[in-house]
C-alpha positions, 0 to 999 in steps of 0.5 A: 131396765135396771142395768140402765138405772143402775147405770145412771146412778153409778154415773152421778156419784163422780159428779158429786165427788167433783162438786165436793172437791171444788168447795174444799179447794175454794175453802183452802184458797180463801184460808191461805189468802186471808189467814196466812198473811195474819199469822206470818205478820203476827209471827214476824212481829213476835220475833222483832219484839223478842230480839234486841233493838239492834237486830230488828229486821222489819221495824223502824230505823233512826234517821241517821241510819236511813241517811247513810244510804247513798241514794237518799243523801241528796234528799236529806240535804234538800229537807234540811235546806227547806227546813231552814228556809221555812224558819227564816220565812216564818221569822220575816213573816212575824216581822212583817206583821210587827211593821204592819201593825206600827204602820197602821198605827201611824196611819191612824195618827196621820188621819187624826192630824189631817182631820185636825189640819182640815179643821184649822184650814177651815178656821183660817179660810173663815178668818181670811174671808172675814178679813177680806170682807172687812177690808172691803168694807173699810175700802168702800168707806174710805174710797168712792166707787169709780166707773168709766164715765157714760159717753154723752154724744152731742147732737149733730147741730149742737153748737157746743162751747159759746164762741170765743171773742176772737178766733185769733185767741183760740186755745184748747180750753176756749176752742176745743170741746172735751166732752167729745173726747172722754179719757176712755174714748180711745181718741177716735178720728174721722177724716173727710174724703178729699172728694167730698169738698170742692177744693179736694180736686185741686190738691196735689195727687201725691199728697192725696194718695200718701195722706190716704194711705197713711189714714188707712193704716192708722188705728185711731181712724173711724168711719162713724163721724157721730162718735169721732172726737177729732175731724181731720180736713186735708186742704193742701198742698195744691197742684201747681196749674193755673186752673188750680188757683185756690179760692179766695178767703170768703169762699174758702170760709164758706166751704169750710163751713159747709162741711157736714160736721163743722157745726158753725164754728169748726170745733174739734176739726183740724185743717191740715196743709202738707207741704212738698215744696219750699214755696208753699202758698199760705192760702189759709192766711186771713181765712177765719178757720174758727175753732178749727186748729191749723197744721201746716209748715208756714205760719206768720205771727198774726196767724199762728195761735200758740198752744192750738195750731201746730207747725208740721214737717214738710212731706218729702217722702210722700209714697215711698220710704227713704233708703236707709241703706244709703244714709251716711254713717254717724261716725266719724264725727268730724266731716270735710266741712265744719259748716256749709250753706247754699242759698240765695236771698229773695229780694222780691216782695211778692206776697204769698199771703194773698192780701189785696191790694199789694203792700210794701214790705213795711206796710205789709208787716204793720209798719215795723220792719225788723232789723235786717241781719242778712247783710251782717250774716253774709259778711261774717260767713264770707270772713270765715270762709276767707280766713281758712281756719276751717273748711267751710262751704259758703254760697250766696248765689244759686244757678237754679234757686227754688221759689220761696217766700219773701225775705227767705233764703231759697234752696239751691239746685236739685235735692240730690246735689244738696244732700251730697254737700251735706253729707260732707258737712259737720253742721248745716246752717238754717237761716230764718227769713229776714221778716221777723213775723214769719215764725215758720216757713216751708223752706226752713223746714225743708233744710232742717229735713235735709240736714237731719236726714244726712246727719248734718247738725242743724244750726238755726240762725234765728231764734224767733223761728218755730221749729216743727212740733216745737211744743214737744220736741226739745230741739236743743238736743238736736240742733243749735239755735243761735240768735242772728245778732250772735252771728259773729260768735258762730264760729267760736261756738261750733269750734267749742263743741266736743265730739261726744256732744256732736255725736250725741246731737247727731244721733238725736237728729237721726232719731227725730228725723226717723220718728217724726219726719221720714214718712207720711205715716210718721207725720200723720201719727205725730200730728195725732199723737201731739193732739192726743197727748195735749188733751191727755188721752192715753195711747192705744195699746200695742197689738201682740202677734197672735199665735196660731197653736199647733196641737200636739200630743204629750208623751212620757215624762221626760227625764232629768240629767243630773249634770244639767240639773245641778244648780250648785250653790247658785241662789235666786231665791225660793224656787216657786212650786206653784203653777206658772205665773205671768209677769205682772202687768201694769196698764196705763192710767188716765193721768199725766204730770208736767214732769214726764212731759220733758223728762223723757219726751223726744229724747235720743235713745239713751240709758234712761230713755229706752224707747223711741216710740211705739208702732202706734204713735210717736214718743209721748211724755209717758209712753217713752217712760212706761211700758205700760202704754203698749205692752202692759208690762212695767218699766224695763228699769225694774219698777219703782223702788230700788236702786244701787246695791239694793236694787241688785240684791232684790233682783228685779227692784220691787218684784221679788219673784219672776219667771222667764219663757223660752222661745225656741226656733226650730225647722224640721229637726224633730229628734234634735227638738225633742232632745232640747226639750227633754233638757229643760225638764226640771228647770227653775223659773221656767214659765213655759216653752214657745216652739216657733215651728218655722217649717211650712210642713206640720209636725209628724202625726205620731210625734210624742212631745216630752212632758216637762211639767210645763206648758209646751206652745207650738206656734205656726208661722206664715213663712220660714223667716229668722224674724219670727224669733222676735215676734211678740207672741201673745202666748209669752206672758213674762217680761223675760225671754230666753231666746234659744236654738233647738240645738243649744246645750246649756246646763240649768246652772248656767241658765239660772246665772244668766237669768240673775245677770239679766234681772240686774241688768234688764234693759240688756241682752244678757247671753252666752256665745260672743262675737266681736266686730269692728271697722276695718280701716285698711280694707274699708269694710266691717271685720266679724270675728267668731273666734274666742277673743278678749274683745266682744261687742255682741251676744248671739240670740241663739241663747240669750235673755232679752226683755219682751219690749224689744221684740215689739221694737224689733218687729214693729219699730225697726226699719223694714228694710233690716228685716228684709235683709235678714230674709234675703241672707237668712242670717244676721238676725242676731246682729240686727237685735244687737244693734237695736237694743245698743242703739236704744240703750246706748249700752253694750250686751253682757256675755255670761261665761260658761266655764265660770259664773262671771259676766263680761261686759262687751263693747257697744255695737253702736249704730 
């Protein structure tokens, strides 16, 4: 038992010893790990402090010695560079802080200035408002307020004015009711239907149809008779038939009075008789028309009421327009025959005046027979023909004479044969009827019509005759009026005329024929314009071409080429920085002067008589002089005021500022078009750009149009036609139009110089590319030269300025045959415009030089 216990006790002692050793070992490790580094650090530090600075081992060293190490040299250089940049940035920061401070001071000063300017502006507005108020007060005190008069329409049965002493003494002031035609009424005209009165079925069908077509196209015609100012009644020409014999005078008067708006005396009625033949029955003779005016081709002295009735031209082209392509040229001036006459004197005393019972010639003309000069005329003209001094054609007998009035010279042969003779005649004789009391006849009117049509200058023997519309047409400028007693001096008189005078008379005659005689529509317009002018009612304005705009998207702001935008030393006055503005529009007032009646009335186109007529009416006293009658623009001459050097110096007379509109024709060339539009960016004096989209295919949806800072209006056209270039679009609000192709390249200074030249010559075409044409005698054809030469006669409208009014003339007045030819050849619209303007103004176009700022006067392309 003890052995076991001792064994256990002896076995526990080694375990205690092992425990003691582990504890001691842990203590030693702790001591070594903690105290030994401390002792080593202390020792090493003591060594460095005891030694010299040069022999330090563990202490810090200078930077230079550290940089001597090869592997840290690059880092040193980087540190130095960064240090320098930091110093520079700090300097810049301080500089910017100073600049910011100075700018803040300026901003504060500007704010104070703006506040002060706002106060000044407010004060100025108050002063302007007070001044305007004072001005209105003064105007209201010195000028009465005017307003349009209230139109009082009379009752249907209102008799109107008291009856005159005799219907033969009717004049406008005694037989016309002005109350039905106020100045602001617009001149409404009511036309009776030819089927609503008894004798309508006897009227020539061609005359009825032509009259109906003309009425349909007339702007003044109204279907409301209660507001009408004028009432038209067509009574002839009657068709040739035994059953169409006109009613006797008493029945005719009764039927006229039965018209629904006749009002017992026929005031404000016009009885119209249109003649298609030389022998026209004057069945209105001895018919009392009351206060109704009579318009026809044949009048006798007892029947005609001067200043009230009207002598009308014959209706030759009833349903068709004349063929202008077959008209002879106006040059050469002298033709084969000096003068011609073909006719046969009617010896019969058959009366067309429908008086019963028949009377002798002397009794018929109140027992006062006129001196018969016809025998002397025959002898004198035969003597001239036999002398053979000049080649003349005189024939006093006809194989197939046409019926005519008594004592009148009948027409010979067919119309085509007579025209061929007149085409070879310089002058055409028109011998008035031997009866001096026949003041107008259809036969003389027919001779006058045919002479003017083919360019033969009419020579009227018998100054007592009343030519058509003689109250307003100055016939002395287109015809020669010679009394019959001077027939012996006729040859001398015709030989004394110069070529210039004859050419001017021939042109004036062509103008009168085209304007007043050529078609039934022109005849009706002339009749209405004559009456409207007498009662002083302004013409209706011309309707502009409505523009159907194509919507488009504007892209980025267009750039400006420095070469294109260089204006050099060209000065057109101050460049307006305000938004685009339109040309001032001067609308017609309601006053006339006696001076304007004959100053520009019915003159041939010339420098001071620019416009033959408007689309709505023939020429009127002030319509030929003022553009305001149709377009609202002022006269082309530049307005009132300014002449000579002062006018040119002011660049437009009394208009100190002005802009122009670019009209650009294009057809499916989008890229070229966009480039051309970009070149217009920054162009001075440009109002807007009108792009005439001539293609039936619309622009691409994704097409971005350049933003040039001005409106770009894209106009859709009905068809592809070059005539669309000259349509008077309503979006064109300036008088000046720059017609330009989509591929034209013009610098800004060239456009500005052309605009300046145009402002000094507003009635001409001013452009850049020139052409020359002439008549080739050897080949009997026209020569057209597109090469550069010293002679110019035309300016192409692919880059040219012209007045907007010429767009009205081109589209509405110029014969349709010319526009049809342009569509047929898809070309020559510029030739047509040049001829039109030169025909109107008698002036050539002006070519602006591309290389130098100079203008070249071209030869006139007279038609």
